[in-house]
N, C-alpha and C positions, 0 to 999 in steps of 0.2 A: 967196151966203150959204147958200142951201138945199143946194147941193152939198157944202158943208163939213159941214153937219149929217148928210147922208147918209153921207159918208165917215167921220165920227166914229162913227156908229152901226154901220157895217159893220166898222170896226176893233175896236170894243168887242165885237161879236158874235164876231169871229175870236178875240180874246183869251179870251173866256169859253169858246168851243168848244175851244180848245187846252188850257186848264186842265182842262176836264172830261175830255178824252181822256187827259191826263197822269195825272189822278187815277184813271182806270179801269185804267191799266196797272199791272202789278206793280212794286213798289219794287225798284230795283236793289240787290242785296246787295253791300255793301262789306266790308272786313276786319272780322272779329268773332271772338268765341269762344263756345263752347257748353259750359256746365258740366254735367257728367253729372247732378249732384244736381237741377238745375233742369228736366231733361227728364222730362215726365210719361209714365209707363208706362200705356198704355191696353190693357186686356185684350182679346185676340182669341180666336177659336175654337181657335187653335193655340198660343197663348202670350201674347205682349205685343208692343207696338210703341211706340217713342218717335220722334215726328216731330221732326226737327232743323230742316230748312229746305227750301223749294221756291221759288226765285226766280231771276230773271235775274242775271247777273254782268257785269262789263265785257266779257268775251269769250265768254260762253255765253248762248244763249236761255233756258236753264234749268239750274240745278244743284239736284238733289234729293238729300237725305240723310235717312236714317232708321236706326233700330237695331231689329232684330228679335230676339226671344227665342222660340225654339221649344221646346215641351215635349218630353219624351222620346218618340221614335217619330213625331213630327209632321213634315210637310213644309210648305214655304212655300206651295206651290201646285202643281198638275200642271205637267209640263214645258210651257214656253211660249217664245215668242221675241218680240223687239221690236227696232226699228231703233236704239235707244239702246244704247250700251255701258255697262257698269257694273263696279264693283269691290266685292267683299265682303271684309271683314277680320274674321276669326274672333277674338272677344274671349275666349270661354270655351266649353268643351264640345267635343264631337266631331261633326262634320258630314260628310255625303256629298253631293257635288255631282254632278249628272248633266249632262254637256255633250256634245251630239250623240251620245248613246247610250253614252258612256264614263263610268263612275263613278270618283270619287276621294274618299278619306277624308282629312280634314284636322282638325288640332287648333288650339289657341290660337296666335295670331300668324300663321297662314297667310293667304294672300291668294288670292282667286279672281277671275279676270277673265272676264267674259262678253262676247264679241265681238258685234257687230251681227248680229242675225237668227239667232244660234246657238240651238238648242233647249237649254233648261237649267232646272234647279230645284235645290233644296237641302233636305235633311232632317236631322233630329237622329238620329244613330245611336248616341249615347252613353247613359250612365246618369244624366245630370244635364241640366238645361236648357242649351241652347246659345244663345249670344248672338253676333250678328255685326252689323257696321256695313255699310250699303249706301250707295254713292255712285254716282249716275247723272247723266249730263249730256246735254243737247241742244245741238248746235252750230248756229250761225246757218245758215239755208238761203240758198242763192244765189238771187238774184231776177233 
């Protein structure tokens, strides 16, 4: 009888521990929509930023999306690199992206792809604010 109680307590502790671990993990993002009007624009030193999502998906460790608006003459950040790949889609304005020392000027509807570990940045070279969507992903690591 005592061993049954010990087993029941051990099983209950395992269930509680599993629930706590699951609660601490980020919620997996499923299909959804993000309405422009509901995305809060937070003022930054260079313009504004709208956070869209940052969460795991069924196939990615993390999908991060945000929308940046750069004021005239501003850059996102100094040239940098990271292991994640990312897409930028220009919504409005004129931008210049620097990729491994090569500059390209692009307008609305243009798409920028930054490959893993390539040195890059973006700046507003137009006469009006420039807004672009950023989509970055992290793939599962092999164990």
